[in-house]
RODO-2510 file (C-alpha; in nm, 4 decimals, decimal comma):
residues 431
     n   res          X          Y          Z
     1     m     5,4703    -1,6534     3,5738
     2     t     5,4192    -1,6093     3,2018
     3     l     5,1229    -1,4012     3,0883
     4     w     5,0069    -1,4013     2,7257
     5     f     4,7738    -1,1402     2,5748
     6     v     4,6475    -1,2914     2,2495
     7     n     4,4052    -1,1812     1,9752
     8     a     4,4714    -0,8185     2,0650
     9     r     4,4712    -0,4993     1,8626
    10     l     4,8082    -0,3622     1,9708
    11     i     4,8484     0,0161     2,0035
    12     d     5,2172     0,1026     1,9607
    13     p     5,2745     0,4763     2,0163
    14     e     5,6504     0,4454     1,9603
    15     a     5,6143     0,3053     1,6074
    16     g     5,2912     0,4993     1,5470
    17     v     5,0935     0,1935     1,4356
    18     d     4,8227    -0,0413     1,5545
    19     y     4,7984    -0,4007     1,4358
    20     p     4,6694    -0,7429     1,5433
    21     g     4,9121    -0,9352     1,7588
    22     a     5,0090    -1,0759     2,0950
    23     v     5,2191    -0,9738     2,3940
    24     r     5,4128    -1,1963     2,6330
    25     v     5,4832    -1,0807     2,9870
    26     e     5,7334    -1,2404     3,2231
    27     g     5,7120    -1,1138     3,5788
    28     a     5,6862    -0,7350     3,5741
    29     a     5,8127    -0,6721     3,2196
    30     i     5,7093    -0,7241     2,8590
    31     t     5,9384    -0,9839     2,7013
    32     e     5,7958    -1,0173     2,3506
    33     v     5,5574    -0,8406     2,1141
    34     l     5,4418    -1,0485     1,8168
    35     a     5,2467    -0,9632     1,5040
    36     e     5,0397    -1,2793     1,5251
    37     n     4,7143    -1,3381     1,7045
    38     m     4,7830    -1,6773     1,8666
    39     p     5,1532    -1,7608     1,8916
    40     q     5,2534    -2,1259     1,9127
    41     g     5,3245    -2,2277     2,2686
    42     a     5,0985    -1,9657     2,4256
    43     h     4,8978    -2,2383     2,5984
    44     e     5,2054    -2,4309     2,7078
    45     g     5,4359    -2,3936     3,0062
    46     g     5,1729    -2,3235     3,2707
    47     g     5,1288    -1,9560     3,1906
    48     r     4,8028    -1,7644     3,1800
    49     v     4,6436    -1,6734     2,8467
    50     i     4,4146    -1,3713     2,8166
    51     d     4,2069    -1,3636     2,4987
    52     c     4,1573    -0,9958     2,4137
    53     a     3,8916    -1,0821     2,1506
    54     g     4,0127    -0,8101     1,9135
    55     r     4,0030    -0,5350     2,1756
    56     c     4,2789    -0,2745     2,2059
    57     l     4,5860    -0,3366     2,4196
    58     a     4,8016    -0,0294     2,4879
    59     p     5,0630     0,0962     2,7337
    60     g     4,9133     0,2288     3,0549
    61     i     4,8419     0,6021     3,0560
    62     v     5,0938     0,8327     3,2250
    63     d     4,8811     1,1203     3,3570
    64     m     5,1028     1,4265     3,3936
    65     g     4,9423     1,6687     3,6382
    66     v     4,7015     1,5110     3,8894
    67     q     4,5907     1,6785     4,2110
    68     v     4,5510     1,4458     4,5092
    69     g     4,4017     1,5812     4,8299
    70     e     4,6665     1,4419     5,0635
    71     p     4,7786     1,6228     5,2692
    72     g     4,5116     1,8754     5,3587
    73     a     4,2045     1,7678     5,1615
    74     r     4,1772     1,3929     5,2029
    75     h     3,8001     1,4266     5,2198
    76     v     3,8035     1,5454     4,8569
    77     e     4,0494     1,2915     4,7142
    78     s     4,2784     1,0422     4,8867
    79     f     4,5579     0,8356     4,7361
    80     r     4,3335     0,5320     4,7624
    81     s     4,0381     0,6886     4,5810
    82     a     4,2623     0,8506     4,3192
    83     g     4,4322     0,5159     4,2610
    84     r     4,1017     0,3363     4,2125
    85     a     3,9844     0,6036     3,9693
    86     a     4,3143     0,5829     3,7849
    87     v     4,3163     0,2088     3,7211
    88     a     3,9473     0,2174     3,6285
    89     g     4,0454     0,4726     3,3635
    90     g     4,3547     0,2894     3,2343
    91     v     4,6000     0,5216     3,4113
    92     t     4,8976     0,3277     3,5501
    93     t     5,1246     0,6203     3,6433
    94     i     5,0126     0,9385     3,8191
    95     i     5,2326     1,2478     3,8239
    96     a     5,0942     1,4298     4,1271
    97     r     5,0949     1,8081     4,1513
    98     p     5,2376     1,9933     4,4533
    99     d     4,9273     2,2072     4,5183
   100     t     4,8407     2,0382     4,8463
   101     d     4,8003     2,1862     5,1958
   102     p     5,0766     2,2221     5,2977
   103     p     5,2373     2,2291     4,9529
   104     i     5,5070     1,9788     4,8636
   105     d     5,7897     2,2272     4,9151
   106     t     6,0196     2,0405     5,1573
   107     p     6,1805     1,6949     5,1463
   108     e     5,9843     1,5981     5,4571
   109     v     5,6445     1,6602     5,2921
   110     l     5,7645     1,4841     4,9758
   111     e     5,8752     1,1797     5,1739
   112     f     5,5407     1,1737     5,3583
   113     v     5,3287     1,1729     5,0410
   114     t     5,5594     0,9203     4,8774
   115     r     5,5127     0,6773     5,1673
   116     r     5,1364     0,7372     5,1739
   117     a     5,1071     0,6726     4,8012
   118     e     5,3070     0,3496     4,8195
   119     a     5,0955     0,2242     5,1089
   120     q     4,7539     0,3138     4,9690
   121     t     4,7544     0,2237     4,5989
   122     p     4,9233    -0,0033     4,3426
   123     v     4,9378     0,2813     4,0901
   124     r     5,2834     0,4193     4,0231
   125     i     5,2759     0,7703     4,1730
   126     r     5,5578     1,0188     4,1268
   127     h     5,5444     1,3705     4,2665
   128     m     5,6227     1,7159     4,1440
   129     a     5,7499     1,9618     4,4027
   130     a     5,6845     2,3330     4,4442
   131     l     5,9173     2,5722     4,2649
   132     t     5,8895     2,8371     4,5382
   133     r     5,8253     2,8106     4,9119
   134     a     5,4551     2,7716     4,9879
   135     r     5,3961     2,8328     4,6152
   136     a     5,4007     3,2021     4,7094
   137     g     5,6389     3,3149     4,4349
   138     r     5,8717     3,4996     4,6705
   139     e     6,1514     3,2559     4,7614
   140     m     6,2982     2,9528     4,5861
   141     a     6,2155     2,6119     4,7324
   142     e     6,4831     2,3577     4,8246
   143     i     6,5100     2,2335     4,4665
   144     g     6,8293     2,0344     4,5166
   145     f     6,7107     1,8494     4,8271
   146     l     6,3677     1,7877     4,6723
   147     s     6,5268     1,6473     4,3587
   148     d     6,7396     1,4135     4,5699
   149     a     6,4239     1,3056     4,7548
   150     g     6,2590     1,1991     4,4280
   151     a     6,0744     1,4981     4,2789
   152     v     6,0362     1,4454     3,9022
   153     a     5,9627     1,8117     3,8185
   154     f     5,9084     2,1509     3,9810
   155     s     5,6005     2,3691     3,9484
   156     d     5,3850     2,6144     4,1398
   157     g     5,0845     2,4818     3,9496
   158     s     4,8295     2,7409     3,8472
   159     r     4,9971     3,0055     4,0650
   160     v     5,2160     3,2025     3,8279
   161     v     5,5435     3,3341     3,9713
   162     a     5,4801     3,7018     3,8971
   163     d     5,8216     3,8260     4,0101
   164     t     6,0410     3,7757     3,7041
   165     r     6,3629     3,8051     3,9054
   166     v     6,2556     3,5273     4,1431
   167     l     6,1524     3,3064     3,8512
   168     a     6,4822     3,3691     3,6727
   169     r     6,6741     3,2589     3,9830
   170     c     6,4650     2,9444     4,0116
   171     l     6,5159     2,8559     3,6455
   172     t     6,8896     2,9198     3,6639
   173     y     6,9230     2,6931     3,9671
   174     a     6,7037     2,4257     3,8057
   175     r     6,9196     2,4370     3,4932
   176     g     7,2299     2,3761     3,7034
   177     l     7,0690     2,0658     3,8550
   178     g     6,9280     1,9423     3,5241
   179     v     6,5684     1,9232     3,6479
   180     l     6,2438     1,9941     3,4644
   181     v     6,0327     2,3020     3,5423
   182     m     5,6612     2,3071     3,4596
   183     g     5,5054     2,6476     3,4016
   184     h     5,1475     2,7684     3,3755
   185     p     5,1567     3,0265     3,0944
   186     q     4,9238     3,3058     3,1982
   187     d     4,9650     3,6755     3,2651
   188     p     4,8501     3,6891     3,6293
   189     g     4,7287     4,0478     3,6134
   190     l     4,5024     3,9924     3,3139
   191     s     4,3700     3,6556     3,4259
   192     q     4,2946     3,7462     3,7879
   193     g     3,9238     3,7110     3,8640
   194     a     3,8333     3,5832     3,5170
   195     c     3,6189     3,2736     3,4734
   196     a     3,5562     3,2710     3,0971
   197     t     3,7359     3,3533     2,7748
   198     s     3,6581     3,7100     2,6746
   199     g     3,4377     3,7691     2,3739
   200     k     3,0775     3,8054     2,2708
   201     f     2,9647     3,4901     2,4502
   202     a     3,1169     3,5899     2,7849
   203     s     2,9667     3,9369     2,7524
   204     l     2,6195     3,8000     2,6791
   205     k     2,6438     3,5735     2,9841
   206     g     2,7780     3,8519     3,2048
   207     l     3,0909     3,6584     3,2986
   208     p     3,4259     3,8291     3,3667
   209     g     3,6530     3,7243     3,0829
   210     v     4,0218     3,7049     3,0045
   211     s     4,1724     3,7425     2,6577
   212     p     4,3568     3,4437     2,5093
   213     m     4,6455     3,6894     2,4781
   214     a     4,7027     3,6477     2,8537
   215     e     4,8257     3,2953     2,7801
   216     r     5,0378     3,4163     2,4893
   217     m     5,1938     3,6932     2,7016
   218     g     5,2728     3,4556     2,9864
   219     f     5,4252     3,2069     2,7448
   220     d     5,6375     3,4740     2,5746
   221     r     5,7778     3,5836     2,9102
   222     d     5,8596     3,2276     3,0066
   223     m     6,0288     3,1621     2,6721
   224     a     6,2521     3,4659     2,7185
   225     l     6,3602     3,3301     3,0575
   226     v     6,4100     2,9799     2,9159
   227     e     6,6311     3,1276     2,6434
   228     m     6,8268     3,3202     2,9077
   229     t     6,8739     3,0258     3,1463
   230     g     6,8673     2,7182     2,9213
   231     v     6,6356     2,5292     3,1590
   232     a     6,4206     2,2323     3,0539
   233     y     6,0635     2,3661     3,0507
   234     h     5,7167     2,2168     3,0073
   235     a     5,4062     2,4350     2,9631
   236     d     5,1289     2,2523     3,1452
   237     q     4,8416     2,4028     2,9458
   238     v     4,8589     2,5457     2,5944
   239     t     4,4985     2,6118     2,4966
   240     c     4,5017     2,8959     2,2412
   241     a     4,5938     2,9193     1,8732
   242     r     4,7963     3,2345     1,9416
   243     t     5,0356     3,0426     2,1671
   244     l     5,1260     2,7861     1,9013
   245     p     5,3527     3,0008     1,6751
   246     p     5,5844     3,1068     1,9634
   247     l     5,5910     2,7440     2,0817
   248     e     5,7058     2,6282     1,7385
   249     r     5,9550     2,9149     1,7175
   250     a     6,1043     2,8242     2,0567
   251     r     6,1669     2,4723     1,9353
   252     r     6,3208     2,5880     1,6098
   253     n     6,5564     2,8016     1,8173
   254     g     6,6732     2,4925     2,0029
   255     l     6,5056     2,5552     2,3395
   256     d     6,4264     2,2489     2,5511
   257     v     6,0519     2,3147     2,5576
   258     t     5,7494     2,0861     2,5542
   259     a     5,3804     2,1574     2,6047
   260     g     5,0658     1,9864     2,7263
   261     v     4,6908     2,0354     2,7223
   262     s     4,4037     1,8914     2,9228
   263     i     4,1502     1,6560     2,7683
   264     h     3,8754     1,9024     2,8651
   265     h     4,0234     2,1783     2,6468
   266     l     4,0487     1,9311     2,3578
   267     t     3,6871     1,8156     2,3746
   268     l     3,4862     2,1109     2,5141
   269     n     3,4529     2,4793     2,4277
   270     e     3,3237     2,8031     2,5764
   271     f     2,9631     2,7356     2,4717
   272     d     2,9479     2,4532     2,7247
   273     l     2,9258     2,7246     2,9922
   274     a     2,5830     2,8243     2,8604
   275     d     2,3788     2,7065     3,1586
   276     y     2,6328     2,8382     3,4125
   277     r     2,7240     2,4807     3,5032
   278     t     3,0168     2,5147     3,7374
   279     f     3,1493     2,1696     3,6443
   280     f     3,2685     2,3445     3,3264
   281     k     3,4625     2,6117     3,5144
   282     l     3,8289     2,5345     3,4526
   283     t     4,1708     2,7002     3,4727
   284     p     4,2396     2,8328     3,2149
   285     p     3,8768     2,8786     3,1043
   286     l     3,7344     2,6861     2,8117
   287     r     3,8254     2,8457     2,4802
   288     s     3,6552     2,9162     2,1487
   289     e     3,5890     2,6373     1,9008
   290     d     3,8558     2,7803     1,6695
   291     d     4,1105     2,7562     1,9496
   292     r     4,0007     2,4025     2,0341
   293     l     4,0405     2,2862     1,6746
   294     a     4,3813     2,4538     1,6458
   295     v     4,5037     2,2788     1,9592
   296     v     4,3737     1,9403     1,8393
   297     e     4,5664     1,9912     1,5136
   298     a     4,8751     2,0835     1,7162
   299     v     4,8530     1,7540     1,9061
   300     a     4,8204     1,5636     1,5780
   301     a     5,1260     1,7436     1,4386
   302     g     5,3324     1,6855     1,7531
   303     v     5,3556     2,0560     1,8369
   304     i     5,1755     1,9855     2,1651
   305     d     5,3345     1,6801     2,3214
   306     v     5,1154     1,5742     2,6132
   307     i     4,7465     1,5176     2,6839
   308     c     4,6576     1,4926     3,0524
   309     s     4,3472     1,4916     3,2692
   310     m     4,4414     1,7921     3,4871
   311     h     4,2463     1,6030     3,7516
   312     t     4,1311     1,8665     4,0033
   313     p     3,8797     1,7346     4,2559
   314     a     3,6437     1,9732     4,4358
   315     d     3,3669     1,9029     4,6845
   316     e     3,0013     1,9878     4,6328
   317     e     3,0215     2,2919     4,8592
   318     s     3,2934     2,4423     4,6397
   319     k     3,1012     2,3840     4,3180
   320     r     2,7429     2,4573     4,4239
   321     l     2,8010     2,8312     4,4135
   322     p     2,7398     3,1119     4,1626
   323     f     2,9662     3,0606     3,8618
   324     e     3,2107     3,3392     3,9498
   325     a     3,2523     3,2179     4,3088
   326     a     3,2744     2,8445     4,2372
   327     a     3,6043     2,6547     4,2503
   328     a     3,7715     2,5881     3,9166
   329     g     3,8672     2,2421     3,7957
   330     a     3,7267     1,8995     3,7135
   331     v     3,8100     1,5382     3,7862
   332     g     3,9457     1,3462     3,4893
   333     l     4,1395     1,0327     3,5869
   334     e     3,8519     0,8030     3,5004
   335     t     3,7169     1,0035     3,2051
   336     l     4,0453     1,0741     3,0243
   337     l     4,0296     0,7638     2,8062
   338     p     3,6616     0,7795     2,7003
   339     a     3,6884     1,1537     2,6401
   340     a     3,9940     1,0911     2,4214
   341     m     3,7851     0,8444     2,2206
   342     r     3,5748     1,1417     2,1076
   343     l     3,8804     1,2657     1,9191
   344     y     3,9435     0,9190     1,7765
   345     h     3,5857     0,8678     1,6567
   346     a     3,5810     1,2179     1,5079
   347     g     3,8846     1,1250     1,2969
   348     a     4,0975     1,3975     1,4532
   349     l     4,3578     1,1698     1,6164
   350     s     4,4479     0,8042     1,5705
   351     l     4,4890     0,5714     1,8656
   352     p     4,8717     0,5654     1,8324
   353     q     4,8706     0,9477     1,8231
   354     l     4,6566     0,9598     2,1367
   355     w     4,8802     0,7140     2,3217
   356     r     5,1887     0,9002     2,2081
   357     a     5,0505     1,2066     2,3867
   358     m     4,8933     1,0303     2,6858
   359     s     5,1630     0,7746     2,7615
   360     l     5,4871     0,7765     2,5601
   361     n     5,5655     1,1491     2,5592
   362     p     5,4996     1,2178     2,9290
   363     a     5,7086     0,9141     3,0249
   364     r     5,9943     1,0303     2,8034
   365     r     5,9789     1,3878     2,9272
   366     l     6,0053     1,2742     3,2878
   367     g     6,2641     1,0046     3,2239
   368     l     6,0296     0,7190     3,3182
   369     p     6,0484     0,3712     3,1609
   370     g     5,6766     0,3360     3,0787
   371     g     5,4690     0,4412     2,7813
   372     r     5,6022     0,1745     2,5440
   373     l     5,4714    -0,1513     2,4016
   374     a     5,8079    -0,3198     2,3503
   375     a     6,0306    -0,5896     2,4955
   376     g     6,1933    -0,4668     2,8153
   377     a     5,9228    -0,2110     2,8947
   378     p     5,7255    -0,2385     3,2208
   379     a     5,4152    -0,4534     3,1895
   380     d     5,1870    -0,1563     3,2556
   381     l     4,8985    -0,2247     3,0190
   382     v     4,5389    -0,1266     2,9548
   383     l     4,2864    -0,3380     2,7651
   384     f     3,9927    -0,1351     2,6360
   385     d     3,7060    -0,1346     2,3879
   386     p     3,7105     0,1990     2,2002
   387     d     3,3562     0,1481     2,0700
   388     a     3,1681     0,0455     2,3854
   389     p     2,8922     0,3052     2,4454
   390     f     2,7701     0,4236     2,7825
   391     v     2,6124     0,7225     2,9548
   392     l     2,8424     0,8633     3,2203
   393     d     2,7000     0,8830     3,5708
   394     r     2,9213     1,0943     3,7924
   395     f     2,8082     0,9093     4,1048
   396     a     2,9529     0,5883     3,9592
   397     l     3,3034     0,7408     3,9454
   398     h     3,5589     0,6029     4,1898
   399     s     3,6919     0,9480     4,2824
   400     k     3,5586     1,0910     4,6052
   401     a     3,4869     1,4148     4,4180
   402     k     3,2268     1,3975     4,1428
   403     n     3,2869     1,7287     3,9631
   404     t     3,3014     1,6082     3,6047
   405     p     3,1743     1,8104     3,3061
   406     f     3,0811     1,4829     3,1332
   407     d     2,7999     1,3924     3,3734
   408     g     2,5095     1,2546     3,1692
   409     a     2,7100     1,2615     2,8457
   410     r     2,6978     0,9805     2,5906
   411     m     3,0499     0,8431     2,5602
   412     e     3,2398     0,5565     2,4017
   413     g     3,5393     0,3664     2,5305
   414     r     3,5430     0,1285     2,8265
   415     v     3,8445    -0,0031     3,0151
   416     l     3,8211    -0,3820     3,0414
   417     g     4,1405    -0,4455     3,2349
   418     t     4,4473    -0,2715     3,3761
   419     w     4,7814    -0,4299     3,4687
   420     i     5,0710    -0,2703     3,6564
   421     g     5,4008    -0,4549     3,6596
   422     g     5,2228    -0,7618     3,5225
   423     a     4,9698    -0,7692     3,8093
   424     q     4,6033    -0,7124     3,7295
   425     v     4,4648    -0,4204     3,9297
   426     f     4,1343    -0,3673     3,7446
   427     p     3,8627    -0,4968     3,7502
   428     f     3,8852    -0,4863     4,1273
   429     a     3,9045    -0,8174     4,3088
   430     e     3,5915    -0,7447     4,5141
   431     a     3,3857    -0,6756     4,2000
***
């Protein structure tokens, strides 16, 4: 079946432009992208025509670093609920983290979650696997077998491998297999027990803080090991201005290094902790406004490659605690796009720049075919209105967990439709 998207504002992250045009889809793939609103023949041949009415049509978002509760915490987030939240937020590919219970550290667990994901949701879900057994940082996981079973990257998540010798062995082995390792740049000793960025604000609020230098120190150590081993490395969260110069230097030296940042660290800062709202407790903690602005500029310049949601669901019992004792993390699958529109409306990032970081770059880094608006690319598409205003109600989110820092916030940017492989998956059929 032929599917035409006409009268669309096309967001092309590969070319870095947006322009009025149309897209033709045959089966599961894009077959033609045209710089004209209503191509001749669009209404012929029995195909379906979707009039986008000037709204934005972009590649589906590839969210690099999502926590799903299966196995071990299905009551917090299941593949089904995560998939519904994803398509409602324009996310067509989820890269799931291995921080489950048990962790994804054997081919058997990886095969189980892969089957569950395929059975429960139409979203494309690929999995990272643990770098060390049980994410304990003491013994290397079965990297070769896990890679053969389909793992797209290896990471212990927010648990830093403190033993440098163990990490060096893991990186050396990963380099031999040609697989990607994702690190969490933090010095574990300095960051242990901290829940805010150190400084005057944290002191006034009586919150245990950690210096931004903890991120810089962790990153410097990882870069030394990357230089020694030659492994492909991705830093999952670069949130401080002090980390940017060594990141740029690593690239100039020819290291295969990329970096990401969560949408929360791009749009919020440490002052949002003012009322001790635990929905704002994240890992790493929210930074100063100067750091936030520096990281936004780094995304615009291409120094930071990837924007992700760092979707981390937590139940009410984990969040309704004193700030220091509460679980860290926030859901973000459904709020990634409207939160990113804050950066667009502020003039900090264009729509092609945002989609380069949210779709094209993560797909390229992981060797996936998505993230492009071009002939031959998968027909994974999101139609959205970047100007549609709304007040976010966390209880209206499709995630089982409702721990979002944007609850009650005025936002702009609504997803009008999501397609995966040419099939429409949002709005939901029952709606």
